[in-house]
N, CA, C and O atoms as a GROMACS GRO file, in nm:
protein
  352
    1MET      N    1   3.964   1.213   1.175
    1MET     CA    2   3.863   1.186   1.273
    1MET      C    3   3.791   1.058   1.232
    1MET      O    4   3.761   1.037   1.114
    2THR      N    5   3.765   0.974   1.328
    2THR     CA    6   3.695   0.848   1.304
    2THR      C    7   3.560   0.852   1.375
    2THR      O    8   3.552   0.889   1.493
    3PHE      N    9   3.455   0.814   1.303
    3PHE     CA   10   3.321   0.809   1.360
    3PHE      C   11   3.286   0.663   1.392
    3PHE      O   12   3.304   0.576   1.307
    4PRO      N   13   3.236   0.638   1.512
    4PRO     CA   14   3.200   0.499   1.543
    4PRO      C   15   3.077   0.456   1.464
    4PRO      O   16   2.985   0.536   1.442
    5GLY      N   17   3.076   0.334   1.422
    5GLY     CA   18   2.963   0.282   1.345
    5GLY      C   19   2.906   0.160   1.415
    5GLY      O   20   2.941   0.132   1.529
    6PRO      N   21   2.816   0.089   1.348
    6PRO     CA   22   2.752  -0.026   1.410
    6PRO      C   23   2.845  -0.147   1.424
    6PRO      O   24   2.811  -0.243   1.493
    7GLY      N   25   2.960  -0.142   1.358
    7GLY     CA   26   3.056  -0.252   1.370
    7GLY      C   27   2.997  -0.383   1.325
    7GLY      O   28   2.939  -0.393   1.217
    8GLU      N   29   3.014  -0.484   1.408
    8GLU     CA   30   2.967  -0.618   1.370
    8GLU      C   31   2.815  -0.629   1.368
    8GLU      O   32   2.762  -0.731   1.326
    9HIS      N   33   2.745  -0.525   1.413
    9HIS     CA   34   2.597  -0.525   1.413
    9HIS      C   35   2.540  -0.458   1.288
    9HIS      O   36   2.422  -0.422   1.286
   10ILE      N   37   2.622  -0.439   1.186
   10ILE     CA   38   2.578  -0.372   1.064
   10ILE      C   39   2.457  -0.441   1.001
   10ILE      O   40   2.368  -0.374   0.947
   11LEU      N   41   2.452  -0.573   1.007
   11LEU     CA   42   2.340  -0.646   0.946
   11LEU      C   43   2.208  -0.624   1.019
   11LEU      O   44   2.102  -0.645   0.962
   12ASP      N   45   2.214  -0.580   1.145
   12ASP     CA   46   2.092  -0.551   1.221
   12ASP      C   47   2.018  -0.430   1.164
   12ASP      O   48   1.900  -0.411   1.191
   13LEU      N   49   2.088  -0.348   1.085
   13LEU     CA   50   2.026  -0.229   1.028
   13LEU      C   51   1.944  -0.259   0.903
   13LEU      O   52   1.868  -0.175   0.858
   14ILE      N   53   1.959  -0.378   0.848
   14ILE     CA   54   1.885  -0.417   0.729
   14ILE      C   55   1.754  -0.481   0.773
   14ILE      O   56   1.756  -0.580   0.846
   15PRO      N   57   1.640  -0.426   0.729
   15PRO     CA   58   1.511  -0.484   0.771
   15PRO      C   59   1.492  -0.624   0.713
   15PRO      O   60   1.539  -0.654   0.604
   16GLU      N   61   1.422  -0.708   0.789
   16GLU     CA   62   1.391  -0.842   0.742
   16GLU      C   63   1.298  -0.833   0.622
   16GLU      O   64   1.213  -0.744   0.615
   17GLU      N   65   1.315  -0.924   0.528
   17GLU     CA   66   1.229  -0.927   0.411
   17GLU      C   67   1.086  -0.957   0.453
   17GLU      O   68   1.063  -1.049   0.532
   18GLY      N   69   0.992  -0.882   0.401
   18GLY     CA   70   0.851  -0.903   0.431
   18GLY      C   71   0.805  -0.836   0.559
   18GLY      O   72   0.688  -0.847   0.595
   19VAL      N   73   0.895  -0.767   0.630
   19VAL     CA   74   0.860  -0.699   0.754
   19VAL      C   75   0.849  -0.550   0.725
   19VAL      O   76   0.939  -0.491   0.666
   20THR      N   77   0.740  -0.490   0.765
   20THR     CA   78   0.716  -0.349   0.741
   20THR      C   79   0.723  -0.272   0.872
   20THR      O   80   0.662  -0.311   0.971
   21ASP      N   81   0.798  -0.162   0.871
   21ASP     CA   82   0.803  -0.075   0.988
   21ASP      C   83   0.681   0.016   0.981
   21ASP      O   84   0.677   0.111   0.903
   22LEU      N   85   0.581  -0.014   1.063
   22LEU     CA   86   0.455   0.058   1.057
   22LEU      C   87   0.469   0.203   1.101
   22LEU      O   88   0.396   0.290   1.053
   23HIS      N   89   0.562   0.231   1.192
   23HIS     CA   90   0.586   0.370   1.231
   23HIS      C   91   0.644   0.449   1.114
   23HIS      O   92   0.612   0.567   1.096
   24ALA      N   93   0.728   0.385   1.034
   24ALA     CA   94   0.787   0.451   0.918
   24ALA      C   95   0.680   0.485   0.814
   24ALA      O   96   0.697   0.578   0.736
   25LEU      N   97   0.571   0.409   0.813
   25LEU     CA   98   0.459   0.440   0.722
   25LEU      C   99   0.376   0.558   0.771
   25LEU      O  100   0.290   0.608   0.700
   26GLY      N  101   0.404   0.603   0.895
   26GLY     CA  102   0.330   0.716   0.950
   26GLY      C  103   0.206   0.675   1.027
   26GLY      O  104   0.118   0.758   1.052
   27LEU      N  105   0.196   0.548   1.065
   27LEU     CA  106   0.080   0.502   1.139
   27LEU      C  107   0.095   0.535   1.287
   27LEU      O  108   0.205   0.530   1.342
   28ASN      N  109  -0.017   0.570   1.351
   28ASN     CA  110  -0.013   0.598   1.494
   28ASN      C  111  -0.036   0.468   1.573
   28ASN      O  112  -0.063   0.363   1.515
   29GLU      N  113  -0.024   0.477   1.704
   29GLU     CA  114  -0.036   0.359   1.790
   29GLU      C  115  -0.174   0.293   1.778
   29GLU      O  116  -0.184   0.170   1.781
   30ARG      N  117  -0.279   0.374   1.766
   30ARG     CA  118  -0.414   0.318   1.752
   30ARG      C  119  -0.422   0.234   1.625
   30ARG      O  120  -0.474   0.122   1.626
   31GLN      N  121  -0.371   0.290   1.516
   31GLN     CA  122  -0.377   0.219   1.388
   31GLN      C  123  -0.297   0.088   1.394
   31GLN      O  124  -0.341  -0.014   1.341
   32ILE      N  125  -0.182   0.093   1.457
   32ILE     CA  126  -0.098  -0.027   1.467
   32ILE      C  127  -0.168  -0.133   1.552
   32ILE      O  128  -0.166  -0.251   1.517
   33GLU      N  129  -0.230  -0.091   1.662
   33GLU     CA  130  -0.301  -0.186   1.747
   33GLU      C  131  -0.422  -0.245   1.674
   33GLU      O  132  -0.449  -0.364   1.685
   34ALA      N  133  -0.496  -0.161   1.601
   34ALA     CA  134  -0.611  -0.210   1.524
   34ALA      C  135  -0.566  -0.309   1.417
   34ALA      O  136  -0.630  -0.411   1.396
   35LEU      N  137  -0.456  -0.277   1.351
   35LEU     CA  138  -0.402  -0.366   1.248
   35LEU      C  139  -0.360  -0.499   1.310
   35LEU      O  140  -0.380  -0.605   1.250
   36ALA      N  141  -0.302  -0.495   1.429
   36ALA     CA  142  -0.263  -0.618   1.499
   36ALA      C  143  -0.387  -0.704   1.527
   36ALA      O  144  -0.382  -0.826   1.512
   37LEU      N  145  -0.496  -0.642   1.568
   37LEU     CA  146  -0.619  -0.717   1.593
   37LEU      C  147  -0.671  -0.780   1.464
   37LEU      O  148  -0.719  -0.894   1.464
   38MET      N  149  -0.661  -0.706   1.355
   38MET     CA  150  -0.710  -0.758   1.227
   38MET      C  151  -0.622  -0.873   1.177
   38MET      O  152  -0.672  -0.972   1.126
   39VAL      N  153  -0.491  -0.859   1.192
   39VAL     CA  154  -0.398  -0.961   1.142
   39VAL      C  155  -0.393  -1.081   1.235
   39VAL      O  156  -0.411  -1.195   1.191
   40ASN      N  157  -0.370  -1.057   1.362
   40ASN     CA  158  -0.345  -1.166   1.457
   40ASN      C  159  -0.471  -1.239   1.502
   40ASN      O  160  -0.466  -1.359   1.531
   41GLU      N  161  -0.583  -1.168   1.507
   41GLU     CA  162  -0.706  -1.230   1.556
   41GLU      C  163  -0.813  -1.242   1.448
   41GLU      O  164  -0.924  -1.288   1.475
   42GLY      N  165  -0.780  -1.199   1.327
   42GLY     CA  166  -0.874  -1.210   1.216
   42GLY      C  167  -0.998  -1.124   1.230
   42GLY      O  168  -1.101  -1.152   1.168
   43GLN      N  169  -0.989  -1.020   1.312
   43GLN     CA  170  -1.105  -0.934   1.334
   43GLN      C  171  -1.129  -0.842   1.215
   43GLN      O  172  -1.036  -0.800   1.147
   44THR      N  173  -1.255  -0.813   1.192
   44THR     CA  174  -1.296  -0.710   1.097
   44THR      C  175  -1.326  -0.586   1.180
   44THR      O  176  -1.390  -0.594   1.284
   45MET      N  177  -1.279  -0.471   1.134
   45MET     CA  178  -1.293  -0.347   1.211
   45MET      C  179  -1.392  -0.256   1.141
   45MET      O  180  -1.388  -0.240   1.018
   46THR      N  181  -1.481  -0.196   1.218
   46THR     CA  182  -1.570  -0.092   1.167
   46THR      C  183  -1.531   0.038   1.237
   46THR      O  184  -1.459   0.037   1.336
   47ALA      N  185  -1.578   0.150   1.184
   47ALA     CA  186  -1.548   0.279   1.247
   47ALA      C  187  -1.605   0.284   1.388
   47ALA      O  188  -1.542   0.338   1.479
   48GLY      N  189  -1.725   0.228   1.408
   48GLY     CA  190  -1.786   0.228   1.540
   48GLY      C  191  -1.707   0.146   1.641
   48GLY      O  192  -1.685   0.189   1.754
   49LYS      N  193  -1.664   0.029   1.599
   49LYS     CA  194  -1.585  -0.057   1.686
   49LYS      C  195  -1.451   0.008   1.720
   49LYS      O  196  -1.407   0.006   1.835
   50TYR      N  197  -1.386   0.067   1.618
   50TYR     CA  198  -1.259   0.136   1.636
   50TYR      C  199  -1.275   0.251   1.735
   50TYR      O  200  -1.195   0.268   1.826
   51ALA      N  201  -1.379   0.330   1.715
   51ALA     CA  202  -1.405   0.445   1.803
   51ALA      C  203  -1.424   0.400   1.947
   51ALA      O  204  -1.372   0.463   2.039
   52GLN      N  205  -1.497   0.293   1.966
   52GLN     CA  206  -1.522   0.243   2.101
   52GLN      C  207  -1.394   0.186   2.164
   52GLN      O  208  -1.365   0.212   2.281
   53LEU      N  209  -1.318   0.109   2.086
   53LEU     CA  210  -1.195   0.048   2.138
   53LEU      C  211  -1.092   0.151   2.182
   53LEU      O  212  -1.024   0.134   2.284
   54PHE      N  213  -1.080   0.260   2.104
   54PHE     CA  214  -0.971   0.355   2.125
   54PHE      C  215  -1.016   0.489   2.182
   54PHE      O  216  -0.935   0.580   2.198
   55GLY      N  217  -1.145   0.502   2.212
   55GLY     CA  218  -1.195   0.623   2.276
   55GLY      C  219  -1.181   0.748   2.191
   55GLY      O  220  -1.148   0.856   2.241
   56VAL      N  221  -1.208   0.734   2.061
   56VAL     CA  222  -1.203   0.848   1.970
   56VAL      C  223  -1.341   0.866   1.908
   56VAL      O  224  -1.427   0.778   1.919
   57ASP      N  225  -1.362   0.980   1.843
   57ASP     CA  226  -1.491   0.999   1.777
   57ASP      C  227  -1.492   0.922   1.644
   57ASP      O  228  -1.389   0.879   1.593
   58ARG      N  229  -1.611   0.909   1.591
   58ARG     CA  230  -1.630   0.829   1.469
   58ARG      C  231  -1.551   0.885   1.350
   58ARG      O  232  -1.498   0.810   1.269
   59ARG      N  233  -1.543   1.016   1.340
   59ARG     CA  234  -1.470   1.078   1.229
   59ARG      C  235  -1.320   1.044   1.236
   59ARG      O  236  -1.258   1.016   1.134
   60THR      N  237  -1.264   1.047   1.356
   60THR     CA  238  -1.123   1.010   1.373
   60THR      C  239  -1.103   0.863   1.336
   60THR      O  240  -1.004   0.827   1.273
   61ALA      N  241  -1.198   0.780   1.377
   61ALA     CA  242  -1.192   0.637   1.344
   61ALA      C  243  -1.192   0.617   1.193
   61ALA      O  244  -1.113   0.538   1.141
   62GLN      N  245  -1.281   0.686   1.124
   62GLN     CA  246  -1.288   0.675   0.977
   62GLN      C  247  -1.158   0.722   0.912
   62GLN      O  248  -1.110   0.661   0.816
   63ARG      N  249  -1.104   0.830   0.962
   63ARG     CA  250  -0.979   0.884   0.908
   63ARG      C  251  -0.863   0.786   0.931
   63ARG      O  252  -0.784   0.759   0.840
   64ASP      N  253  -0.853   0.732   1.053
   64ASP     CA  254  -0.747   0.637   1.084
   64ASP      C  255  -0.758   0.511   0.999
   64ASP      O  256  -0.658   0.464   0.944
   65LEU      N  257  -0.878   0.456   0.987
   65LEU     CA  258  -0.897   0.336   0.907
   65LEU      C  259  -0.873   0.362   0.759
   65LEU      O  260  -0.818   0.278   0.689
   66GLY      N  261  -0.914   0.479   0.712
   66GLY     CA  262  -0.889   0.517   0.573
   66GLY      C  263  -0.739   0.523   0.542
   66GLY      O  264  -0.697   0.487   0.433
   67LYS      N  265  -0.662   0.569   0.638
   67LYS     CA  266  -0.517   0.576   0.617
   67LYS      C  267  -0.456   0.436   0.607
   67LYS      O  268  -0.360   0.415   0.532
   68LEU      N  269  -0.511   0.340   0.681
   68LEU     CA  270  -0.465   0.202   0.668
   68LEU      C  271  -0.487   0.151   0.526
   68LEU      O  272  -0.405   0.076   0.473
   69VAL      N  273  -0.598   0.191   0.466
   69VAL     CA  274  -0.629   0.151   0.328
   69VAL      C  275  -0.530   0.218   0.232
   69VAL      O  276  -0.474   0.152   0.145
   70VAL      N  277  -0.509   0.348   0.249
   70VAL     CA  278  -0.418   0.423   0.162
   70VAL      C  279  -0.276   0.365   0.169
   70VAL      O  280  -0.207   0.359   0.067
   71LYS      N  281  -0.234   0.324   0.287
   71LYS     CA  282  -0.099   0.269   0.307
   71LYS      C  283  -0.089   0.123   0.266
   71LYS      O  284   0.018   0.063   0.277
   72GLY      N  285  -0.200   0.063   0.220
   72GLY     CA  286  -0.197  -0.075   0.172
   72GLY      C  287  -0.198  -0.180   0.281
   72GLY      O  288  -0.164  -0.296   0.255
   73GLN      N  289  -0.235  -0.143   0.402
   73GLN     CA  290  -0.235  -0.236   0.514
   73GLN      C  291  -0.372  -0.298   0.540
   73GLN      O  292  -0.382  -0.399   0.609
   74ALA      N  293  -0.476  -0.238   0.485
   74ALA     CA  294  -0.613  -0.288   0.503
   74ALA      C  295  -0.692  -0.262   0.376
   74ALA      O  296  -0.651  -0.184   0.290
   75ARG      N  297  -0.805  -0.329   0.366
   75ARG     CA  298  -0.894  -0.305   0.252
   75ARG      C  299  -1.033  -0.275   0.304
   75ARG      O  300  -1.075  -0.327   0.408
   76ARG      N  301  -1.104  -0.192   0.231
   76ARG     CA  302  -1.240  -0.152   0.268
   76ARG      C  303  -1.338  -0.252   0.208
   76ARG      O  304  -1.327  -0.292   0.093
   77ILE      N  305  -1.434  -0.292   0.291
   77ILE     CA  306  -1.539  -0.384   0.246
   77ILE      C  307  -1.673  -0.316   0.268
   77ILE      O  308  -1.702  -0.271   0.379
   78GLY      N  309  -1.754  -0.307   0.165
   78GLY     CA  310  -1.885  -0.245   0.176
   78GLY      C  311  -1.878  -0.094   0.161
   78GLY      O  312  -1.773  -0.037   0.132
   79GLN      N  313  -1.993  -0.032   0.181
   79GLN     CA  314  -2.005   0.113   0.166
   79GLN      C  315  -2.097   0.169   0.272
   79GLN      O  316  -2.174   0.096   0.335
   80GLY      N  317  -2.087   0.298   0.291
   80GLY     CA  318  -2.177   0.366   0.382
   80GLY      C  319  -2.168   0.314   0.524
   80GLY      O  320  -2.060   0.286   0.575
   81ALA      N  321  -2.284   0.300   0.587
   81ALA     CA  322  -2.290   0.258   0.728
   81ALA      C  323  -2.239   0.116   0.750
   81ALA      O  324  -2.202   0.080   0.862
   82SER      N  325  -2.238   0.035   0.644
   82SER     CA  326  -2.194  -0.104   0.658
   82SER      C  327  -2.047  -0.125   0.622
   82SER      O  328  -2.003  -0.238   0.604
   83THR      N  329  -1.970  -0.016   0.610
   83THR     CA  330  -1.828  -0.027   0.575
   83THR      C  331  -1.751  -0.095   0.687
   83THR      O  332  -1.766  -0.061   0.804
   84ALA      N  333  -1.668  -0.191   0.648
   84ALA     CA  334  -1.580  -0.261   0.742
   84ALA      C  335  -1.441  -0.266   0.680
   84ALA      O  336  -1.424  -0.239   0.561
   85TYR      N  337  -1.342  -0.300   0.760
   85TYR     CA  338  -1.203  -0.305   0.715
   85TYR      C  339  -1.139  -0.435   0.758
   85TYR      O  340  -1.160  -0.482   0.870
   86GLN      N  341  -1.061  -0.494   0.666
   86GLN     CA  342  -0.986  -0.616   0.694
   86GLN      C  343  -0.840  -0.591   0.656
   86GLN      O  344  -0.811  -0.507   0.571
   87SER      N  345  -0.750  -0.663   0.720
   87SER     CA  346  -0.609  -0.651   0.684
   87SER      C  347  -0.587  -0.710   0.546
   87SER      O  348  -0.661  -0.799   0.503
   88THR      N  349  -0.486  -0.662   0.478
   88THR     CA  350  -0.454  -0.714   0.344
   88THR      C  351  -0.357  -0.828   0.353
   88THR      O  352  -0.319  -0.884   0.250
   0.00000   0.00000   0.00000
């Protein structure tokens, strides 16, 4: 029995160097969009801004932004109410 493979497109299966599959990291669409704003537009994100942009409560915003930090995609700046996040 022969199983079909990618054939001449085998190299398409190898990720580009320096490119990260954000879905493979377990990030949701909100997190990916927020990260795009931080990277592409140089925006700093706060939990309040995130909550307003994506229509979630502040706790969800904090959890989502915290996961970006854990995954190495953002860094936390400041503490408490003045906490903000920037892309790494």
